[in-house]
C-alpha positions as CSV (number, residue, x, y, z in Angstrom):
1,M,93.4,-38.9,100.0
2,S,90.9,-38.4,102.7
3,S,89.2,-35.4,103.9
4,R,90.9,-35.4,107.2
5,E,92.1,-32.0,108.1
6,L,95.4,-30.6,107.0
7,P,97.8,-30.4,109.7
8,S,97.9,-27.2,111.6
9,A,101.0,-25.0,112.4
10,P,102.1,-23.0,115.6
11,P,102.1,-19.4,115.7
12,A,105.2,-17.9,113.3
13,T,106.7,-16.8,116.4
14,I,106.8,-20.4,118.4
15,A,107.5,-22.0,115.3
16,R,110.3,-20.1,114.2
17,A,111.7,-19.9,117.9
18,A,111.3,-23.8,118.1
19,L,113.5,-23.7,114.6
20,R,116.2,-21.5,116.4
21,A,116.2,-23.4,119.7
22,H,116.8,-26.9,117.6
23,Q,119.7,-25.4,115.8
24,L,121.4,-24.3,119.1
25,A,120.9,-27.4,120.7
26,L,122.7,-29.1,117.6
27,R,125.6,-26.3,118.0
28,A,125.8,-26.9,121.4
29,A,126.3,-30.9,120.8
30,D,128.6,-30.1,118.5
31,R,130.6,-28.0,121.3
32,A,130.4,-30.7,123.5
33,L,132.3,-33.3,120.7
34,P,136.0,-33.4,119.3
35,A,135.5,-30.8,116.7
36,E,136.9,-33.7,114.2
37,F,133.9,-36.0,115.4
38,A,131.5,-33.5,115.2
39,L,132.5,-32.7,111.8
40,M,132.6,-36.2,110.6
41,L,129.1,-36.8,111.6
42,K,128.1,-33.7,109.2
43,I,130.3,-34.9,106.6
44,A,128.4,-38.3,106.6
45,G,125.0,-36.5,106.2
46,F,124.4,-38.3,103.2
47,W,124.1,-41.8,104.9
48,T,120.9,-40.6,106.4
49,T,119.2,-39.0,102.9
50,Q,120.1,-42.4,100.8
51,L,119.0,-44.9,104.3
52,L,115.6,-42.8,104.2
53,H,115.3,-43.3,100.3
54,V,115.7,-47.0,100.8
55,A,113.0,-47.3,103.4
56,A,110.7,-45.1,101.4
57,K,111.4,-47.1,98.3
58,F,110.4,-50.5,100.0
59,R,107.8,-49.1,101.9
60,V,109.1,-49.9,105.3
61,A,106.8,-47.9,107.4
62,D,103.9,-49.1,105.5
63,H,104.7,-52.9,106.3
64,L,105.2,-51.9,109.7
65,Q,101.9,-50.2,110.3
66,S,100.0,-53.4,111.6
67,G,102.3,-53.9,114.1
68,P,106.2,-55.3,114.9
69,K,107.9,-57.2,112.3
70,T,111.0,-59.4,112.8
71,G,113.8,-59.2,110.4
72,A,112.8,-62.2,108.2
73,E,109.2,-61.1,108.2
74,L,110.0,-57.7,106.9
75,A,112.6,-59.0,104.5
76,A,109.9,-61.1,103.3
77,L,107.3,-58.2,102.6
78,T,109.7,-55.7,101.2
79,G,111.7,-58.5,98.7
80,T,114.8,-57.6,99.9
81,N,118.0,-59.3,101.6
82,Q,117.3,-59.9,105.5
83,D,120.7,-59.4,106.5
84,A,121.2,-56.1,104.4
85,L,117.9,-54.7,105.4
86,H,118.7,-55.4,109.2
87,R,121.8,-53.2,108.5
88,V,120.1,-50.6,107.1
89,M,117.3,-50.4,109.7
90,R,119.6,-50.5,112.7
91,A,121.4,-47.9,111.5
92,L,118.2,-45.8,110.7
93,I,117.1,-46.8,114.5
94,T,120.3,-45.2,115.5
95,D,119.6,-42.0,113.8
96,G,116.2,-42.0,115.5
97,V,114.0,-43.4,112.7
98,F,112.3,-46.6,113.4
99,A,112.8,-48.6,116.4
100,F,113.4,-52.1,118.3
101,D,110.4,-53.4,120.7
102,A,111.2,-55.3,123.6
103,S,111.8,-58.4,121.5
104,G,113.8,-56.9,118.9
105,R,111.6,-56.6,116.1
106,F,111.1,-53.5,114.2
107,V,108.7,-51.2,114.7
108,N,107.6,-47.2,113.7
109,N,108.1,-45.0,115.8
110,R,106.8,-40.9,115.5
111,L,109.5,-40.0,112.8
112,S,109.1,-43.5,110.9
113,E,105.0,-42.9,110.7
114,T,105.7,-39.9,108.5
115,L,107.0,-42.1,105.9
116,R,103.7,-43.8,105.4
117,S,102.0,-43.6,102.1
118,G,98.4,-42.5,101.7
119,I,98.7,-39.9,104.8
120,I,98.1,-36.2,105.2
121,A,101.8,-34.7,104.5
122,S,103.7,-38.3,104.0
123,M,107.4,-37.9,103.6
124,R,107.7,-41.0,101.6
125,D,107.6,-39.2,98.2
126,T,110.0,-36.7,99.8
127,A,112.4,-39.1,101.1
128,D,112.3,-41.1,97.7
129,Y,113.1,-37.8,95.4
130,F,116.0,-36.4,97.4
131,G,117.6,-39.7,97.4
132,S,117.2,-40.6,94.0
133,K,119.9,-41.2,91.5
134,S,119.2,-38.5,89.1
135,N,119.0,-35.9,91.9
136,L,122.2,-37.2,94.0
137,E,124.2,-37.2,90.6
138,A,123.7,-33.6,90.2
139,W,124.4,-33.0,93.7
140,A,127.8,-34.7,93.2
141,D,128.6,-32.1,90.7
142,V,128.3,-29.2,93.0
143,D,132.2,-28.2,92.8
144,E,131.3,-27.0,89.2
145,T,128.5,-25.2,89.6
146,V,130.3,-23.4,92.3
147,R,133.0,-22.9,89.6
148,T,130.9,-22.0,86.8
149,G,127.7,-20.3,88.4
150,Q,125.7,-22.9,86.1
151,P,123.0,-25.7,87.2
152,A,124.0,-29.1,87.8
153,F,121.5,-30.8,86.7
154,N,121.2,-29.5,83.0
155,R,125.1,-30.4,83.0
156,V,124.8,-33.8,84.2
157,H,121.8,-35.2,82.3
158,G,121.8,-32.9,79.3
159,M,118.2,-31.4,80.1
160,S,116.4,-29.3,82.7
161,C,114.7,-31.1,85.5
162,W,111.4,-30.6,83.9
163,D,112.1,-32.0,80.8
164,W,113.5,-34.8,82.8
165,F,110.4,-35.2,84.8
166,T,108.5,-35.5,81.5
167,Q,110.8,-38.3,79.9
168,H,111.0,-40.3,83.3
169,P,106.9,-39.8,84.5
170,A,107.3,-42.4,87.4
171,E,110.2,-40.0,88.8
172,G,107.9,-37.4,87.7
173,E,105.0,-38.4,90.0
174,V,107.2,-38.9,93.0
175,F,108.3,-35.3,92.6
176,A,104.8,-34.3,92.5
177,G,104.1,-36.2,95.6
178,T,106.8,-34.3,97.2
179,M,105.5,-30.9,96.4
180,T,101.7,-31.8,97.5
181,S,103.6,-33.1,100.8
182,L,105.2,-30.1,101.3
183,T,102.4,-27.8,100.4
184,E,99.9,-30.0,102.9
185,Q,102.5,-29.2,105.7
186,S,102.0,-25.6,105.3
187,A,98.8,-24.9,103.4
188,K,97.1,-24.3,106.8
189,Q,99.2,-21.9,108.1
190,V,99.4,-20.1,104.6
191,A,95.4,-20.1,104.8
192,T,95.3,-18.6,108.3
193,G,98.1,-16.4,107.9
194,Y,96.7,-13.7,105.5
195,N,92.9,-12.5,105.2
196,F,92.0,-13.9,102.2
197,G,88.6,-13.3,103.4
198,Q,89.1,-9.4,101.8
199,H,89.0,-10.9,98.2
200,A,86.1,-12.5,96.7
201,V,88.1,-14.3,94.2
202,V,91.7,-16.1,94.8
203,C,93.5,-17.8,91.7
204,D,96.4,-19.9,92.5
205,I,99.1,-19.7,89.6
206,A,100.5,-23.3,89.2
207,G,98.3,-24.2,92.1
208,G,98.6,-27.9,91.1
209,R,95.6,-30.3,92.2
210,G,94.2,-27.4,94.6
211,T,95.9,-28.3,97.9
212,L,96.6,-25.0,99.1
213,L,93.6,-23.4,97.5
214,S,91.3,-25.8,98.7
215,E,92.6,-24.8,102.3
216,V,92.1,-21.0,101.9
217,L,88.2,-21.9,100.5
218,R,87.6,-24.1,103.2
219,Q,89.3,-21.4,105.8
220,H,87.4,-18.3,103.9
221,T,84.1,-19.4,103.1
222,R,83.2,-16.3,101.0
223,C,85.9,-16.4,98.8
224,R,85.7,-18.4,95.5
225,G,88.7,-19.6,93.5
226,I,90.3,-20.5,90.4
227,L,92.9,-23.4,90.1
228,F,95.5,-22.5,87.0
229,D,97.5,-25.3,85.7
230,A,98.3,-27.7,83.1
231,G,95.4,-29.4,81.7
232,Y,96.6,-32.9,82.9
233,V,97.0,-31.7,86.4
234,L,94.0,-30.4,86.6
235,D,92.0,-33.6,85.7
236,L,94.1,-35.3,88.5
237,A,92.7,-32.1,90.9
238,A,89.1,-32.9,90.4
239,P,88.7,-35.7,92.8
240,Y,90.8,-34.0,95.3
241,L,88.7,-30.6,95.2
242,R,85.4,-32.6,95.6
243,D,86.8,-34.8,98.5
244,R,87.8,-31.3,100.4
245,G,84.2,-30.0,99.4
246,V,85.2,-27.1,97.2
247,F,84.7,-28.4,94.0
248,E,81.9,-26.3,93.3
249,R,83.6,-23.0,94.5
250,I,86.6,-23.4,91.7
251,D,87.0,-22.6,88.2
252,R,89.7,-25.1,86.6
253,V,91.7,-22.9,83.9
254,A,94.5,-24.7,81.9
255,G,97.4,-23.1,80.5
256,S,100.9,-21.7,81.3
257,F,102.2,-19.1,83.2
258,F,104.9,-18.4,80.6
259,E,101.9,-17.7,78.3
260,S,99.2,-16.0,80.2
261,A,97.1,-15.9,83.2
262,P,93.7,-16.1,84.0
263,K,91.6,-12.7,84.3
264,G,88.9,-11.7,86.7
265,A,90.6,-12.7,90.2
266,D,91.1,-10.2,92.9
267,L,94.1,-12.2,94.2
268,Y,96.7,-14.0,92.8
269,M,99.0,-16.2,94.6
270,M,101.9,-18.6,93.9
271,K,103.6,-20.7,96.4
272,D,107.2,-22.0,95.9
273,I,106.9,-20.7,91.9
274,L,109.4,-17.9,91.5
275,H,112.1,-19.9,93.3
276,D,112.5,-22.5,90.1
277,W,113.3,-19.9,87.7
278,D,116.1,-17.0,87.0
279,D,115.2,-13.7,87.4
280,E,114.3,-13.3,83.6
281,R,111.7,-15.9,83.6
282,S,110.5,-14.8,86.8
283,L,109.8,-11.3,85.3
284,A,107.7,-13.1,82.2
285,I,105.7,-14.9,84.9
286,L,105.2,-11.9,86.9
287,R,104.3,-9.4,83.5
288,N,101.8,-12.6,82.3
289,V,100.0,-12.1,85.7
290,R,100.1,-8.7,85.8
291,S,98.6,-8.0,82.2
292,A,95.7,-10.7,83.6
293,M,95.2,-8.3,86.6
294,N,93.2,-5.2,87.1
295,P,94.8,-2.1,88.8
296,G,94.4,-2.4,92.5
297,A,94.5,-6.5,92.5
298,H,96.9,-8.0,94.9
299,L,99.5,-10.6,94.4
300,L,100.9,-12.7,97.4
301,L,103.9,-15.0,96.9
302,A,104.5,-17.8,99.3
303,E,108.2,-18.4,99.4
304,F,111.2,-19.0,101.8
305,L,112.7,-15.5,102.3
306,V,116.8,-15.6,102.1
307,E,118.8,-12.6,103.2
308,E,122.2,-12.3,102.5
309,R,122.9,-13.1,106.0
310,T,119.8,-15.4,106.8
311,T,121.1,-18.9,108.7
312,Q,118.1,-20.3,109.8
313,I,117.0,-23.7,108.0
314,P,115.8,-24.5,105.8
315,G,116.1,-21.4,103.4
316,P,119.8,-21.7,102.7
317,F,119.9,-25.2,102.1
318,I,116.8,-24.8,99.6
319,D,118.9,-22.3,98.0
320,V,121.6,-24.0,96.9
321,H,119.3,-26.9,96.1
322,M,117.4,-24.6,93.8
323,M,120.9,-23.4,92.6
324,L,121.9,-27.2,91.6
325,V,118.8,-28.5,89.9
326,T,116.9,-25.6,88.5
327,D,117.2,-23.1,85.7
328,G,118.9,-20.3,87.6
329,G,116.4,-20.8,90.3
330,R,117.0,-19.2,94.0
331,Q,115.9,-18.3,97.3
332,R,115.3,-14.5,97.2
333,S,115.5,-11.7,99.5
334,E,112.6,-9.5,100.2
335,T,114.6,-6.7,98.5
336,E,115.0,-8.9,95.5
337,F,111.4,-9.4,95.3
338,G,110.7,-5.6,95.5
339,A,113.2,-5.4,92.6
340,L,111.1,-7.9,90.7
341,F,107.9,-6.0,91.6
342,T,109.0,-2.6,90.5
343,Q,110.3,-3.9,86.9
344,T,106.7,-5.8,86.6
345,G,104.0,-3.2,87.5
346,F,103.7,-4.2,91.2
347,R,104.2,-2.2,94.4
348,H,105.5,-4.2,97.6
349,I,102.8,-3.8,100.3
350,K,103.7,-5.8,103.4
351,T,105.5,-9.4,104.3
352,Y,103.5,-11.6,106.6
353,E,105.4,-14.4,108.7
354,C,104.2,-18.1,108.8
355,A,105.6,-20.8,110.8
356,S,108.0,-21.2,108.3
357,L,107.2,-19.3,104.9
358,S,107.0,-15.9,104.6
359,L,104.0,-14.1,102.3
360,V,105.3,-11.5,100.4
361,E,102.0,-9.1,99.0
362,A,102.1,-6.6,96.7
363,L,99.8,-4.5,94.5
364,A,99.1,-4.2,91.2
365,V,99.5,-0.6,90.1
């Protein structure tokens, strides 16, 4: 990973207005088509997911980075069947990903460039993960989850997704890459969307290799950090933190939030952690974090808030994904977070809106 800057995001009001405008444009297009055809396009949405998975798996965007390629050249580079690959690429180009040049060769375009490996906020792992067989098999059992309310992944695979990733480390690495990419996309908006500078020490609970924490410290130079995660994750974090220039300002502490949390921070933050867990285990996490905090210390959650009538993407779709693949996870509303806070020794103070995420702040009482 290079030390290039993480992507900036527009102000929250502009970003949310752009997402809303995008949805309205799609709905206008739907109204311009026969209803049956408009619905057919939605029914076939999995086509795009699977074809992007193929493009990611065979690193097509990487191979096109050096310039246009004929179908034969691209098939040779990817080890695929030329006819089959051409048909897949043609379909993706139809959907706006990749392009033909004037001579009919394949080239990258604005969207496919994000599928390249090794770039900031690469979407290659994300496309690979969402189109993976284990994930799709869980989604294929959504009707049983709707009937019973129980997660599909556990039922289909006989274990939680976390145990699955442990037993299938290659898939676990792709999932970790997906989470890193999503954090890289939002790290700067989180780091600048809240006044971290008022806190001397910031602790990132289950902060991975420190993508978010490092950006917070880069934006707020007087802060120090504590990165809390499993030991093997922290080993992977060290070179990244050095590359970002914050290694000397971060203490790495190994552990599990189901057992304890580090003491001594003024602010504890968690990004997309509680949405993985049901209320019982979310309460356990919050209690462990609260036990490490002094009264008056602050907690900051970065999550997609989903209210009962929320219809803005991507929150409601992420919520369904959590329902299917995690152990009772869900996207919560502001009121639901407030209820969790009340039971664990916190008081909700304020919610800040970033370009996509919400930052929910609470005080240890």
